N, C-alpha and C positions, 0 to 999 in steps of 0.2 A: 504494500500500500504506500503510495507516495507521501512524502513528508508534507505536512500542512504548511502553506506559504507563511513566511514571516511577515508580520505587519510592518508597513513602511513607517519609519519614525515621523512623528508629526512635524518636526522641524524641516523635513525634506518635502513636505506637501505644499504646493503653491497656493497662496491665497492673495488675490489682487486687493490692493489697498489704495486709497487716494494718494496721488503723488504729492510730494512736498517740493516746491520750487523756491529757490532763494533769489533767482533773477526775475525781476518784474516782467521783462520781455518774454521769458519762457512761460511765466504764469499767464500773461496776456494771450499768447498764442494758444495755450491749452484751453483757456476759458472760451476763446472764440471758436475753436474747433468743436468743443462740446456744445456750445450754443447753436451753431449751425447744424450739428447732428441732431439736437433735440427738435429743431424746426422740421428737419426732414422726417424724423420719426412721427411728429404730430401730423404731418401731411399723410403719411401712411395710415395713421389711426383715424383720420377724418376729423381732426380737431382744427379745421380751417373753414372760414366762411367769408368769402369776399376779401375785403381788406382788413377785417378784424383779426385780432389775435397777435400777441407779441410775447417774446421772451427777452429779458434784459439781463445783462451780466455787468456787475461793477468792474470798472477798470482797476487793476491792482496797484496802479501808480498815481494816476491823475485824480485829484479830489473832485467829487461830484460829477463824475463822467462815467458813461455807461454805454456798452455795446448793445445794439438792437437791430432787428431785421428792418429793412427799408420798406417804405410805404408802397403798396400796390404790387409787391412781388410775391409770387407763389412760394410756399415753403419748400416744396420738393427739390428744386434745383439749387438751393442756396448753399454756398460754401463760406468759409471764414472770410474770404476776400470780399464778399458782398455785404458784410455787416457795416453798420455806421457807428461811429463814436459820437455820442451826443452829450452835451452838458445838461445839468439839471434844469436849465431854462429852455431846453428844447432846441438849442443851436447845434447844427451839424459841424463837428470839428474835423472828422475824417470820413471820406466817402463822397459819392457823386450823386446820390439820390436824396429825396425828401424823406422826412420822418412824419409819422402820424402824430401831430402835435397833441391832440386831446388824449389819445390813448397813452402816449409816452408820459404825459404829465402825471397820470396815475402811478406809473412805475417809478418815476422820479420821486414822488411824494412818499411812496412806500420805502424806497431805498434810503431816503433821508431820515425817515422815522425809525428805520431798522438797520443800523450800521452793521449788524451781524449778518444781514441777508446779502449774500453774493449775487443771487439770482431771484428774479420775480417772473412768474408765469401767469398770463391771462390768455386763455384760448377758448375756442368755441366748440365745446363738446356736448353732445345731446343730453346725456343723463344728468350731468351737473346743472345744465340749464333747466331741465325739467324739475329737478329738486329745488332749484332757486325759484322757479315759478310757484312752487308750493310754500316757499318761505320756511323751509325746514333745514335743520342741521343733519349731519350724518349721524345715524344711530348705530350703536354697537351691536349690530345684528350678525357680524362675522368677525372672525379673528383679525382679518386684515383691516376692517373698519376701526378696530380698537386703536390703531395708530393715531387716529384723529380724536379719540375720546378726551373731552375736556381740553383739547389742543387745537380747536378751530372755533370760529365765531360766525355769527349771522348778522349781516347788516339788514335789519328787517324793515327797510323802506327803500323805495326806488332811488337810486343814486346815479346820476349821469356822470360822464367823464369829467365834467367841470367840477364835480364834488370830490376831487382827488384827495384833499386833506381829510375829509370825512371818511373816505374809504381807508386811508392809512390809519386813522384813529380806530376804526372798527376792527381792523386786523389785530391791533395791539401786539402782544408778545407771541401770538400763535403762528402755526405753520401754514394755516389755510383759512380762507374766508369764503363764505357763501354770500354772494351779492344778489339780493332778492331781485327776481326778474331779469337777471343777467347771467350768472353762472359762477364759476369757481376762480379763485386766485390763490396761488401758493407761493411760498418763499422757501429758500434753503441756503445753507452755508456753502453750497456748491451748485453749479448748474445741474449736475446729475441729480442731486437731492431735490431741488425744486421741481425738476421735470418728473421725477418719480412720484413726488407727492401729488402732482396734478393727475398723473395717470392713475395712481392708487385711489385718489378721491373720486375720480370719474367712475372707476370700476365699483367702488363702494356704493356710489349713488345708484348705479345700474342694479346691483344686487338688492339694494333696499327697495327700489321701486318695483322690481319683479316680485320680491317677497310680499310687499304690501298688496300687490294686485292679486296674488294667490291666496292670501289670508292674513292673519295677524302674526307678524314676526315676533319671535321670542328673543328678548334682549339679553345680552351677556350682563351678568351682575357687575355692580360698581367695582368691587375689589378685583375681580378677574380682569375687567376692562383696563383698570389702571395698571395692573401688573403686566399685562400684554403691551400696553403703550410704553411702559418704562423699558421693556426689553426690545421692542421692535420699532419704536416711534422716534428714534434719533436720526440725525442726518447721516451718520455712518451706516446705519442699517439701510437707509434710503439709497445711499451711494452704491452699496453692494447689490441691493435689489435691482437697481437700474442697469447693471452691467450687461445682462443678457439682451436687453433692449438696445443698449448702445452697440453691442457687437453686431446686431443686424444692420444698423445703418452704417457702421464703419466698414463692414464687409461689402455692402452694396457700393460704397464710395470707392473702395479699393479695386473693384472689378469693373467700374464704369469707365 
C-alpha cells in the first residue's frame, strides 16, 4: 500500500495579499489598473446605464485629487490610460475628456469626508436599485449579507447629485449606503475592496428580494450576524474575495 502523501507545510502554500508600495508612482499605476479593471468587470455584470455610474480612486500623492472614468465612455473598453485625474472641485488635471461634474461631486464629497476611503463606487445595478426603491436596508438573511450588518446606512429621502454633502453625511463611518430611489454606494480602503462591497451588496439585495417574494425570510440573530461581520466584513476579506473576479478581467485584458 503506498505511503500517505505528506502535507505541504503551510508556509510553502501561496496566499495572495494586497501589495505594499513605497513609491507613489507605483501605487498610482496599481490603483489605476485596478480601477479600470473594476469598470470592465461592472460592464460584464451589467452595472452600467447610459452615462451613469462611476468608480473613483484617491491619488496616493496629490491632495484632493482622484482618478475617475471619463464622461460618456462605455466601461468595457476602458484601460488605465483612459482615466482622468480630477481635483475635488471637478477640474480635469490629466486626461483629454470631460468628467460628469454632478456625479463626481458626490464622490469628491465622500472622499473628503472619509480620508480612509481609497475608492468610492456608485453604479447602476438592478437589485440594489430595487431595494432602494423600497427604502430598505440589507437584512441579515444570508451569511454573506452579514458583512453589511450594522455597517451600512439608508438615506431615507430622495437625494439628487446636488445633495452631495448630505449623501456623504448619511454614509458616515460605514462601508455602504442605500440611496433611496437611487441605488447603492460603497467605499473601501482599496479599489478591490470597494468594488467587492458593491458586488456583494448587489448580490445580497438580489437574494433578499427573491426570498421576500417567496415568503418570509428568517433573519440571522444579532450575535451571529455581528460575529460573521467581524470575521468577514473587513477590507482585507473584501480584497481577497475580489481576486477571482479580478482574475477574469485581467485574463481577458491579457488575451485581447
